[in-house]
C-alpha positions as CSV (number, residue, x, y, z in Angstrom):
1,M,13.6,7.6,-0.1
2,K,16.9,6.1,-0.4
3,I,18.3,4.0,2.4
4,K,21.5,2.2,2.9
5,K,20.3,0.3,6.3
6,Y,17.5,-1.6,6.9
7,G,16.3,-3.0,10.1
8,Y,19.5,-4.3,11.5
9,G,21.4,-4.7,8.3
10,E,23.1,-2.4,5.8
11,F,23.5,-2.5,2.3
12,K,26.3,-2.2,0.6
13,E,24.7,0.8,-2.2
14,S,22.0,2.9,-1.5
15,V,18.5,1.5,-2.2
16,E,14.9,3.0,-2.9
17,L,12.2,2.3,-0.3
18,R,8.6,2.7,-1.2
19,F,5.1,2.8,0.7
20,A,2.5,0.5,-0.5
21,V,-1.4,0.6,1.4
22,M,-2.9,-2.5,1.9
23,V,-6.9,-2.8,2.9
24,A,-9.3,-4.7,4.1
25,Y,-11.5,-5.3,0.9
26,P,-15.0,-7.2,1.7
27,T,-15.4,-9.6,-0.8
28,D,-19.3,-11.3,0.6
29,E,-22.2,-9.8,2.3
30,E,-21.2,-12.3,5.0
31,G,-18.7,-9.8,6.4
32,K,-15.5,-11.8,4.7
33,T,-12.7,-9.9,3.6
34,D,-8.8,-10.1,1.8
35,W,-6.4,-7.9,2.3
36,L,-5.7,-6.5,-1.2
37,F,-2.9,-3.0,-2.3
38,V,-4.5,-0.3,-3.5
39,T,-3.8,-0.8,-7.2
40,D,-5.5,2.9,-8.4
41,I,-6.6,6.4,-7.1
42,E,-9.2,8.7,-8.7
43,Y,-9.1,11.8,-6.6
44,H,-12.1,13.6,-8.1
45,P,-14.7,11.9,-7.2
46,R,-12.2,10.0,-4.1
47,T,-11.9,7.1,-5.3
48,W,-9.6,3.8,-5.0
49,W,-9.9,0.3,-6.4
50,A,-7.7,-2.7,-5.4
51,K,-8.3,-4.7,-8.2
52,K,-6.6,-8.3,-9.0
53,G,-3.8,-9.1,-11.2
54,K,-2.4,-5.4,-10.7
55,E,1.0,-4.4,-8.9
56,A,0.3,-1.7,-6.0
57,I,0.6,2.2,-5.9
58,Y,3.6,3.5,-4.1
59,W,4.1,6.3,-1.8
60,A,7.6,7.9,-1.6
61,T,7.3,8.8,1.8
62,R,5.8,7.0,4.8
63,K,3.6,10.4,5.9
64,E,1.5,10.1,2.9
65,A,0.9,6.6,2.6
66,Q,-0.6,7.1,6.5
67,Q,-2.3,10.2,5.2
68,F,-4.2,7.8,2.5
69,C,-5.2,5.4,5.7
70,V,-6.1,8.0,7.8
71,E,-8.6,8.5,4.6
72,L,-9.5,5.6,4.7
73,S,-10.9,5.1,8.0
74,Y,-13.1,8.3,7.8
75,R,-14.6,6.1,4.8
76,N,-14.5,3.0,7.5
77,F,-12.2,1.1,5.5
78,A,-8.8,-0.5,8.2
79,G,-5.7,0.3,5.9
80,F,-2.0,-0.2,6.8
81,V,1.4,1.2,5.3
82,V,3.3,-2.1,3.6
83,E,7.5,-0.9,3.1
84,C,8.5,-1.8,-0.1
85,I,12.5,-2.0,-1.0
86,E,13.1,-0.9,-4.4
87,D,13.2,-4.6,-6.5
88,M,10.7,-5.8,-5.0
89,H,6.7,-5.5,-6.8
90,L,3.4,-5.8,-4.9
91,I,0.7,-7.5,-6.5
92,N,-2.8,-8.4,-6.0
93,N,-3.0,-12.5,-6.6
94,K,-6.5,-13.3,-5.0
């Protein structure tokens, strides 16, 4: 989605606004979790990954990203939508 205004500021030219999903990814048996971006999705069977060193998947609309978060909650995973402006690259570094 193209925007010209973001928050209280305004861009000179229109920029692309995309949406990524960050999930609480379990890392050990003690219940510790890391917040990582979803990097891969396989729709059959429904599987997703949050791989280290890979860039996040971007959705075109907030509604699509929120729908993915709802599907995550059905599988007992917490997720939230992150806004990403055109030249930003969200990469898992953990």
